[in-house]
N, CA, C and O atoms as a GROMACS GRO file, in nm:
protein
  172
    1UNK      N    1   1.888   3.020   1.480
    1UNK     CA    2   1.790   3.060   1.382
    1UNK      C    3   1.686   2.948   1.366
    1UNK      O    4   1.722   2.831   1.349
    2UNK      N    5   1.562   2.982   1.373
    2UNK     CA    6   1.454   2.886   1.363
    2UNK      C    7   1.403   2.881   1.219
    2UNK      O    8   1.349   2.980   1.168
    3UNK      N    9   1.421   2.766   1.154
    3UNK     CA   10   1.376   2.755   1.016
    3UNK      C   11   1.235   2.699   1.012
    3UNK      O   12   1.196   2.615   1.093
    4UNK      N   13   1.159   2.747   0.915
    4UNK     CA   14   1.022   2.700   0.896
    4UNK      C   15   1.024   2.570   0.816
    4UNK      O   16   1.076   2.566   0.705
    5UNK      N   17   0.966   2.465   0.872
    5UNK     CA   18   0.956   2.338   0.804
    5UNK      C   19   0.810   2.319   0.763
    5UNK      O   20   0.723   2.307   0.850
    6UNK      N   21   0.782   2.318   0.633
    6UNK     CA   22   0.642   2.306   0.590
    6UNK      C   23   0.586   2.168   0.620
    6UNK      O   24   0.655   2.066   0.612
    7UNK      N   25   0.459   2.166   0.655
    7UNK     CA   26   0.392   2.039   0.680
    7UNK      C   27   0.359   1.972   0.549
    7UNK      O   28   0.305   2.034   0.457
    8UNK      N   29   0.392   1.847   0.541
    8UNK     CA   30   0.361   1.771   0.422
    8UNK      C   31   0.231   1.695   0.449
    8UNK      O   32   0.230   1.595   0.521
    9UNK      N   33   0.121   1.742   0.391
    9UNK     CA   34  -0.010   1.684   0.419
    9UNK      C   35  -0.022   1.542   0.366
    9UNK      O   36  -0.088   1.458   0.427
   10UNK      N   37   0.041   1.514   0.253
   10UNK     CA   38   0.034   1.379   0.197
   10UNK      C   39   0.103   1.280   0.290
   10UNK      O   40   0.052   1.171   0.314
   11UNK      N   41   0.218   1.317   0.342
   11UNK     CA   42   0.289   1.229   0.436
   11UNK      C   43   0.208   1.208   0.563
   11UNK      O   44   0.208   1.098   0.620
   12UNK      N   45   0.138   1.312   0.609
   12UNK     CA   46   0.053   1.298   0.727
   12UNK      C   47  -0.060   1.199   0.703
   12UNK      O   48  -0.090   1.116   0.789
   13UNK      N   49  -0.123   1.207   0.587
   13UNK     CA   50  -0.233   1.115   0.555
   13UNK      C   51  -0.181   0.972   0.545
   13UNK      O   52  -0.244   0.880   0.596
   14UNK      N   53  -0.067   0.954   0.480
   14UNK     CA   54  -0.011   0.819   0.467
   14UNK      C   55   0.025   0.764   0.604
   14UNK      O   56   0.001   0.646   0.632
   15UNK      N   57   0.080   0.847   0.689
   15UNK     CA   58   0.118   0.803   0.824
   15UNK      C   59  -0.005   0.766   0.906
   15UNK      O   60  -0.004   0.666   0.978
   16UNK      N   61  -0.112   0.847   0.897
   16UNK     CA   62  -0.229   0.820   0.980
   16UNK      C   63  -0.313   0.705   0.927
   16UNK      O   64  -0.383   0.639   1.004
   17UNK      N   65  -0.308   0.680   0.798
   17UNK     CA   66  -0.389   0.574   0.737
   17UNK      C   67  -0.304   0.456   0.691
   17UNK      O   68  -0.341   0.386   0.597
   18UNK      N   69  -0.193   0.432   0.757
   18UNK     CA   70  -0.101   0.327   0.712
   18UNK      C   71  -0.164   0.188   0.722
   18UNK      O   72  -0.134   0.100   0.640
   19UNK      N   73  -0.253   0.166   0.820
   19UNK     CA   74  -0.316   0.035   0.832
   19UNK      C   75  -0.404   0.005   0.711
   19UNK      O   76  -0.407  -0.108   0.663
   20UNK      N   77  -0.474   0.106   0.661
   20UNK     CA   78  -0.557   0.086   0.542
   20UNK      C   79  -0.470   0.055   0.422
   20UNK      O   80  -0.504  -0.032   0.342
   21UNK      N   81  -0.357   0.126   0.408
   21UNK     CA   82  -0.267   0.098   0.296
   21UNK      C   83  -0.212  -0.044   0.302
   21UNK      O   84  -0.203  -0.111   0.200
   22UNK      N   85  -0.178  -0.090   0.422
   22UNK     CA   86  -0.130  -0.228   0.436
   22UNK      C   87  -0.240  -0.327   0.399
   22UNK      O   88  -0.213  -0.426   0.331
   23UNK      N   89  -0.363  -0.301   0.443
   23UNK     CA   90  -0.474  -0.391   0.412
   23UNK      C   91  -0.498  -0.399   0.262
   23UNK      O   92  -0.516  -0.508   0.208
   24UNK      N   93  -0.499  -0.285   0.196
   24UNK     CA   94  -0.519  -0.282   0.051
   24UNK      C   95  -0.404  -0.353  -0.020
   24UNK      O   96  -0.427  -0.425  -0.118
   25UNK      N   97  -0.282  -0.334   0.026
   25UNK     CA   98  -0.167  -0.399  -0.036
   25UNK      C   99  -0.172  -0.550  -0.023
   25UNK      O  100  -0.143  -0.622  -0.119
   26UNK      N  101  -0.210  -0.599   0.094
   26UNK     CA  102  -0.220  -0.744   0.114
   26UNK      C  103  -0.334  -0.801   0.031
   26UNK      O  104  -0.320  -0.909  -0.028
   27UNK      N  105  -0.446  -0.731   0.025
   27UNK     CA  106  -0.559  -0.775  -0.057
   27UNK      C  107  -0.518  -0.782  -0.205
   27UNK      O  108  -0.552  -0.878  -0.274
   28UNK      N  109  -0.447  -0.680  -0.252
   28UNK     CA  110  -0.403  -0.678  -0.391
   28UNK      C  111  -0.306  -0.793  -0.420
   28UNK      O  112  -0.316  -0.856  -0.525
   29UNK      N  113  -0.214  -0.820  -0.329
   29UNK     CA  114  -0.121  -0.931  -0.348
   29UNK      C  115  -0.196  -1.064  -0.353
   29UNK      O  116  -0.162  -1.150  -0.434
   30UNK      N  117  -0.296  -1.080  -0.269
   30UNK     CA  118  -0.376  -1.203  -0.268
   30UNK      C  119  -0.451  -1.220  -0.400
   30UNK      O  120  -0.454  -1.330  -0.456
   31UNK      N  121  -0.511  -1.114  -0.450
   31UNK     CA  122  -0.583  -1.120  -0.578
   31UNK      C  123  -0.486  -1.153  -0.692
   31UNK      O  124  -0.520  -1.232  -0.780
   32UNK      N  125  -0.368  -1.094  -0.690
   32UNK     CA  126  -0.269  -1.124  -0.794
   32UNK      C  127  -0.226  -1.270  -0.790
   32UNK      O  128  -0.207  -1.333  -0.894
   33UNK      N  129  -0.210  -1.325  -0.670
   33UNK     CA  130  -0.177  -1.467  -0.660
   33UNK      C  131  -0.290  -1.553  -0.714
   33UNK      O  132  -0.265  -1.654  -0.781
   34UNK      N  133  -0.415  -1.515  -0.686
   34UNK     CA  134  -0.528  -1.591  -0.740
   34UNK      C  135  -0.532  -1.585  -0.892
   34UNK      O  136  -0.573  -1.681  -0.956
   35UNK      N  137  -0.490  -1.474  -0.950
   35UNK     CA  138  -0.487  -1.462  -1.096
   35UNK      C  139  -0.380  -1.552  -1.157
   35UNK      O  140  -0.392  -1.593  -1.273
   36UNK      N  141  -0.275  -1.584  -1.083
   36UNK     CA  142  -0.167  -1.669  -1.133
   36UNK      C  143  -0.197  -1.818  -1.120
   36UNK      O  144  -0.135  -1.900  -1.188
   37UNK      N  145  -0.291  -1.855  -1.034
   37UNK     CA  146  -0.319  -1.996  -1.008
   37UNK      C  147  -0.358  -2.073  -1.134
   37UNK      O  148  -0.304  -2.181  -1.156
   38UNK      N  149  -0.449  -2.023  -1.219
   38UNK     CA  150  -0.483  -2.101  -1.339
   38UNK      C  151  -0.364  -2.124  -1.431
   38UNK      O  152  -0.351  -2.231  -1.490
   39UNK      N  153  -0.277  -2.026  -1.445
   39UNK     CA  154  -0.159  -2.042  -1.530
   39UNK      C  155  -0.066  -2.149  -1.475
   39UNK      O  156  -0.013  -2.231  -1.551
   40UNK      N  157  -0.045  -2.150  -1.346
   40UNK     CA  158   0.041  -2.251  -1.284
   40UNK      C  159  -0.024  -2.388  -1.295
   40UNK      O  160   0.044  -2.488  -1.317
   41UNK      N  161  -0.155  -2.394  -1.279
   41UNK     CA  162  -0.227  -2.521  -1.288
   41UNK      C  163  -0.215  -2.582  -1.427
   41UNK      O  164  -0.205  -2.704  -1.441
   42UNK      N  165  -0.217  -2.497  -1.531
   42UNK     CA  166  -0.213  -2.547  -1.668
   42UNK      C  167  -0.073  -2.588  -1.714
   42UNK      O  168  -0.058  -2.642  -1.824
   43UNK      N  169   0.029  -2.563  -1.633
   43UNK     CA  170   0.165  -2.602  -1.673
   43UNK      C  171   0.180  -2.749  -1.682
   43UNK      O  172   0.288  -2.799  -1.714
   0.00000   0.00000   0.00000
């Protein structure tokens, strides 16, 4: 019996644009580290 498996469009977009998601994630982590620098400096 052949079952119908629906296409998950969100998963397809995430899979095809994974490099952009990684780039945004690394950029966000870098900005968050920059926001912590003054607090660490003032310790």
